[in-house]
Residue frames as a rotation matrix with the C-alpha (Angstrom) as fourth column:
MET 1
0.567 0.824 0.030 0.02
0.824 -0.567 0.009 -0.01
0.024 0.020 -1.000 -0.02
ILE 2
-0.203 -0.703 0.682 1.47
0.687 -0.598 -0.412 3.32
0.697 0.385 0.604 -1.03
THR 3
-0.753 0.024 0.658 -0.49
-0.368 -0.844 -0.390 5.59
0.546 -0.535 0.644 1.27
GLU 4
-0.043 0.814 -0.579 -2.79
0.592 0.487 0.641 5.15
0.804 -0.315 -0.504 4.22
VAL 5
0.011 0.141 0.990 -4.13
-0.687 -0.718 0.110 6.66
0.726 -0.682 0.089 7.38
ASP 6
-0.824 -0.338 -0.455 -3.31
0.082 0.724 -0.685 4.90
0.561 -0.601 -0.569 10.68
GLU 7
-0.148 0.835 -0.529 -5.87
0.852 0.379 0.360 4.16
0.502 -0.398 -0.768 13.38
SER 8
-0.259 0.005 -0.966 -5.23
0.717 -0.669 -0.196 7.60
-0.647 -0.744 0.170 14.93
GLY 9
0.795 0.600 0.089 -6.03
0.479 -0.530 -0.700 9.34
-0.373 0.599 -0.709 11.67
HIS 10
0.225 -0.794 -0.565 -2.46
-0.362 -0.607 0.708 10.32
-0.905 0.046 -0.424 10.98
ILE 11
0.896 0.026 -0.444 -1.30
-0.443 0.141 -0.885 10.21
0.040 0.990 0.138 7.36
ILE 12
0.190 -0.872 0.451 1.50
-0.253 0.401 0.881 7.73
-0.949 -0.281 -0.144 6.79
GLY 13
0.273 -0.203 0.941 3.39
0.795 0.598 -0.102 6.36
-0.542 0.776 0.324 3.79
MET 14
-0.384 -0.483 0.787 4.02
0.904 -0.371 0.213 8.45
0.190 0.793 0.579 0.70
ALA 15
0.476 0.663 0.579 1.51
0.479 -0.747 0.461 11.11
0.738 0.058 -0.672 1.71
ALA 16
0.861 -0.215 -0.460 3.42
0.397 -0.280 0.874 11.66
-0.317 -0.936 -0.155 4.97
ILE 17
-0.155 -0.975 0.156 6.68
0.863 -0.057 0.502 12.08
-0.481 0.213 0.851 3.08
ALA 18
-0.266 0.109 0.958 5.16
0.723 -0.635 0.273 14.69
0.638 0.765 0.090 0.73
ALA 19
0.782 0.606 0.146 3.54
0.348 -0.620 0.703 16.53
0.517 -0.499 -0.695 3.65
THR 20
0.569 -0.655 -0.497 6.85
0.599 -0.083 0.796 16.58
-0.563 -0.751 0.345 5.52
VAL 21
-0.418 -0.729 0.543 8.69
0.903 -0.269 0.334 17.97
-0.098 0.630 0.770 2.50
LEU 22
0.058 0.521 0.852 6.06
0.514 -0.747 0.422 20.70
0.856 0.413 -0.311 2.05
ASP 23
0.872 0.273 -0.406 6.13
0.481 -0.318 0.817 21.46
0.094 -0.908 -0.409 5.78
HIS 24
0.041 -0.945 -0.324 9.86
0.807 -0.160 0.569 22.26
-0.589 -0.284 0.756 5.50
HIS 25
-0.699 -0.254 0.669 8.92
0.657 -0.598 0.459 24.81
0.283 0.760 0.585 2.88
GLY 26
-0.959 0.282 -0.016 6.44
-0.232 -0.820 -0.523 26.65
-0.160 -0.498 0.852 5.11
PHE 27
-0.298 0.902 -0.311 3.31
-0.548 0.105 0.830 24.67
0.782 0.418 0.463 4.20
ALA 28
-0.839 0.125 0.529 1.02
-0.421 0.465 -0.778 22.95
-0.344 -0.876 -0.338 6.71
LEU 29
-0.805 0.582 -0.116 -1.66
0.388 0.664 0.639 20.32
0.449 0.469 -0.760 6.11
VAL 30
-0.731 0.649 0.212 -5.16
-0.675 -0.640 -0.367 21.73
-0.103 -0.411 0.906 6.53
GLY 31
0.247 0.962 0.114 -8.02
-0.943 0.265 -0.201 19.45
-0.223 -0.058 0.973 7.42
GLU 32
0.128 -0.055 0.990 -8.52
-0.136 0.988 0.072 15.82
-0.982 -0.144 0.119 6.51
PRO 33
-0.913 -0.395 0.102 -7.69
0.012 0.224 0.974 14.16
-0.408 0.891 -0.200 3.22
LEU 34
0.022 0.919 -0.395 -10.41
-0.764 -0.239 -0.600 14.61
-0.645 0.315 0.696 0.62
ALA 35
0.684 0.368 -0.630 -11.66
-0.709 0.536 -0.457 11.75
0.170 0.760 0.628 -1.53
TRP 36
-0.240 -0.876 0.419 -9.34
-0.942 0.315 0.119 9.36
-0.236 -0.366 -0.900 0.36
THR 37
0.918 0.311 -0.246 -8.83
-0.335 0.940 -0.059 5.76
0.213 0.137 0.967 -0.69
ALA 38
0.778 -0.610 0.153 -5.98
0.331 0.604 0.725 3.33
-0.535 -0.513 0.671 -0.03
THR 39
-0.138 -0.892 0.431 -3.92
0.872 0.098 0.480 4.38
-0.471 0.442 0.764 -3.01
ARG 40
-0.390 0.086 0.917 -5.47
0.632 -0.699 0.335 7.73
0.670 0.710 0.219 -3.94
GLY 41
0.227 0.447 -0.865 -6.04
0.912 -0.408 0.029 10.90
-0.340 -0.796 -0.500 -2.02
THR 42
0.067 -0.161 0.985 -6.27
0.534 -0.828 -0.172 14.63
0.843 0.537 0.030 -2.58
PHE 43
0.099 -0.146 -0.984 -4.87
0.960 -0.245 0.133 16.96
-0.261 -0.958 0.116 0.03
ARG 44
0.580 0.018 0.815 -4.95
0.324 -0.922 -0.211 20.72
0.747 0.386 -0.540 0.28
ILE 45
-0.065 -0.718 -0.693 -2.03
0.996 -0.088 -0.002 22.48
-0.059 -0.690 0.721 1.97
ALA 46
0.826 0.375 0.420 -2.30
0.401 -0.916 0.030 26.13
0.396 0.144 -0.907 2.99
THR 47
-0.222 -0.929 -0.295 0.43
0.962 -0.160 -0.223 28.65
0.160 -0.333 0.929 3.69
PRO 48
0.589 0.415 -0.693 0.32
0.588 -0.809 0.015 32.12
-0.554 -0.417 -0.720 5.28
ASN 49
-0.178 -0.763 -0.621 3.18
-0.113 -0.611 0.783 33.23
-0.978 0.210 0.022 2.99
ALA 50
0.259 0.409 0.875 1.34
0.740 0.498 -0.452 33.22
-0.621 0.765 -0.173 -0.29
GLY 51
-0.747 -0.471 0.470 2.57
0.662 -0.594 0.457 36.57
0.064 0.652 0.756 -1.56
ARG 52
-0.879 0.382 -0.285 0.56
-0.290 -0.903 -0.318 39.70
-0.379 -0.197 0.904 -2.20
GLY 53
-0.466 0.779 -0.419 -3.12
-0.880 -0.358 0.312 39.70
0.093 0.514 0.853 -2.76
GLY 54
0.486 0.798 -0.357 -4.17
-0.731 0.595 0.335 36.27
0.480 0.098 0.872 -1.59
ARG 55
0.339 -0.290 0.895 -3.63
-0.646 0.620 0.446 33.00
-0.684 -0.729 0.023 0.15
GLY 56
-0.267 -0.504 -0.821 -1.71
-0.914 0.401 0.051 30.18
0.304 0.765 -0.568 -1.31
TYR 57
0.526 0.377 0.763 -2.22
-0.628 0.776 0.050 26.46
-0.573 -0.506 0.645 -1.28
ALA 58
-0.639 -0.607 -0.473 -0.66
-0.768 0.538 0.346 23.26
0.044 0.585 -0.810 -2.44
GLU 59
0.489 0.815 0.312 -2.74
-0.770 0.571 -0.284 20.33
-0.410 -0.101 0.906 -3.51
PHE 60
-0.630 -0.713 -0.309 -1.42
-0.773 0.536 0.340 16.85
-0.077 0.453 -0.888 -4.20
LEU 61
0.582 0.797 -0.160 -3.14
-0.811 0.558 -0.176 13.95
-0.051 0.232 0.971 -5.83
LEU 62
-0.523 -0.717 0.461 -1.85
-0.678 0.677 0.286 10.47
-0.517 -0.163 -0.840 -5.14
GLU 63
0.677 0.718 -0.160 -2.70
-0.680 0.528 -0.509 7.77
-0.281 0.454 0.846 -7.63
GLY 64
0.854 -0.436 -0.282 -0.88
0.242 0.815 -0.526 4.47
0.460 0.381 0.802 -7.93
GLY 65
0.342 -0.831 -0.439 2.80
0.931 0.236 0.277 5.15
-0.127 -0.504 0.855 -7.43
THR 66
-0.561 -0.539 0.629 2.87
0.641 -0.763 -0.082 8.89
0.524 0.357 0.773 -8.12
ALA 67
0.207 0.587 -0.783 1.87
0.827 -0.533 -0.181 12.11
-0.523 -0.610 -0.596 -6.43
VAL 68
-0.228 -0.180 0.957 1.31
0.724 -0.688 0.043 15.30
0.651 0.703 0.287 -8.40
VAL 69
-0.065 0.094 -0.993 1.75
0.854 -0.509 -0.105 18.37
-0.516 -0.855 -0.047 -6.22
THR 70
0.000 0.130 0.992 0.39
0.684 -0.724 0.095 21.68
0.730 0.678 -0.089 -7.42
ILE 71
-0.287 -0.182 -0.940 1.44
0.857 -0.487 -0.167 24.77
-0.428 -0.854 0.296 -5.44
GLN 72
0.143 0.402 0.905 -0.42
0.688 -0.697 0.201 28.06
0.711 0.594 -0.376 -6.02
ALA 73
-0.096 -0.166 -0.981 0.68
0.853 -0.522 0.004 31.30
-0.513 -0.837 0.192 -4.37
GLY 74
-0.192 0.144 -0.971 -0.79
-0.263 -0.961 -0.090 34.51
-0.945 0.238 0.223 -5.67
THR 75
0.614 0.390 -0.686 -0.48
-0.728 -0.054 -0.683 34.29
-0.303 0.919 0.251 -9.44
LEU 76
-0.363 -0.845 -0.391 2.27
-0.915 0.404 -0.022 31.66
0.177 0.350 -0.920 -9.40
THR 77
0.744 0.551 0.380 1.41
-0.596 0.803 0.004 28.01
-0.303 -0.229 0.925 -9.95
ARG 78
-0.372 -0.882 -0.288 3.95
-0.918 0.396 -0.027 25.19
0.138 0.255 -0.957 -9.89
SER 79
0.827 0.563 -0.002 3.39
-0.557 0.818 0.143 21.47
0.082 -0.117 0.990 -10.32
LEU 80
-0.340 -0.919 0.200 5.79
-0.939 0.342 -0.027 18.80
-0.043 -0.197 -0.979 -8.97
LEU 81
0.588 0.467 -0.661 5.72
-0.535 0.837 0.115 15.08
0.606 0.286 0.742 -9.55
PHE 82
-0.173 -0.575 0.800 6.72
-0.938 0.344 0.044 12.58
-0.300 -0.742 -0.599 -6.81
HIS 83
0.143 0.185 -0.972 7.27
-0.499 0.862 0.091 8.88
0.855 0.472 0.216 -7.43
ALA 84
0.884 0.173 0.434 6.93
-0.462 0.454 0.762 6.25
-0.066 -0.874 0.482 -4.75
PRO 85
-0.094 -0.995 0.045 10.26
-0.982 0.100 0.161 4.73
-0.164 -0.029 -0.986 -3.78
């Protein structure tokens, strides 16, 4: 299983790795995973340092062995691709 939530509701596996990486860049996980399944989940990450004129967020979709991370801050949007080890 690539990603899962443990009995305490904590995200583990590849999702936890991605969340940790984003956390080191000033992002923090907001709320619970959306549309969660064992190998697929969508997460929204919010940051207070989004730049002028608005909030930012990062969203990552896990499907199979990959995670696509989209970070939006103000007018800047970046997408990153993670592969499961």
